[in-house]
C-alpha positions in Angstrom: 193.5 83.5 44.5 196.7 84.4 42.6 198.3 82.3 39.9 202.0 83.0 39.0 204.3 81.1 36.6 208.0 80.7 37.3 210.7 79.2 35.2 212.8 76.5 36.9 216.1 75.2 35.5 217.6 71.8 36.0 214.6 69.4 36.2 214.9 66.3 34.1 212.3 63.8 35.3 209.1 63.2 37.3 211.2 62.8 40.5 212.5 66.3 40.0 209.0 67.6 39.5 207.9 65.9 42.8 210.7 67.5 44.8 209.9 71.0 43.5 206.1 70.5 44.0 206.6 69.3 47.5 208.8 72.2 48.5 206.4 74.8 46.9 203.3 73.2 48.5 205.0 73.8 51.9 204.8 77.5 51.5 201.9 78.9 53.5 198.9 79.8 51.3 199.9 77.7 48.3 196.9 75.6 47.1 198.2 74.1 43.8 201.4 73.6 41.9 201.5 72.5 38.3 204.7 71.8 36.4 205.3 71.7 32.6 208.5 69.7 32.5 211.0 70.8 29.8 214.0 68.4 29.8 217.1 70.4 29.0 215.4 73.7 29.3 213.4 75.9 31.6 210.4 74.1 33.0 207.3 76.3 33.7 206.0 76.0 37.2 202.6 77.5 37.9 201.7 78.2 41.6 198.2 79.1 42.8 198.1 80.7 46.2 195.7 82.7 48.4 197.8 85.8 48.0 200.8 86.9 45.9 204.0 85.1 47.0 207.3 86.8 47.6 209.8 85.8 44.9 212.3 85.1 47.7 210.0 82.5 49.2 209.6 80.7 45.9 213.3 80.9 45.1 214.1 79.4 48.6 211.7 76.5 48.1 213.0 75.7 44.6 216.6 76.0 45.9 215.8 73.6 48.8 214.6 71.1 46.2 218.0 71.5 44.4 217.0 73.6 41.5 217.1 77.3 40.4 214.6 79.8 39.3 215.1 81.2 35.8 216.0 84.9 36.0 213.0 87.0 35.0 213.5 89.1 31.9 212.5 92.7 31.9 210.5 94.0 28.9 211.6 97.3 27.6 
């Protein structure tokens, strides 16, 4: 199992959380999705899957729900 946390911008309510959760659960291999809703900020979405997921697949699912992944920051 692999657990990865992503930032998602634009979610404001439980309805938003449900849309994102539904789209992410549709990705093959995803077994769990947990969302820490931050209204007005970047919500933390933790995805548990059988194997690591491609960032592109996660971004496409979040986009389909109507939201956007927060750009990852590189540590120097």
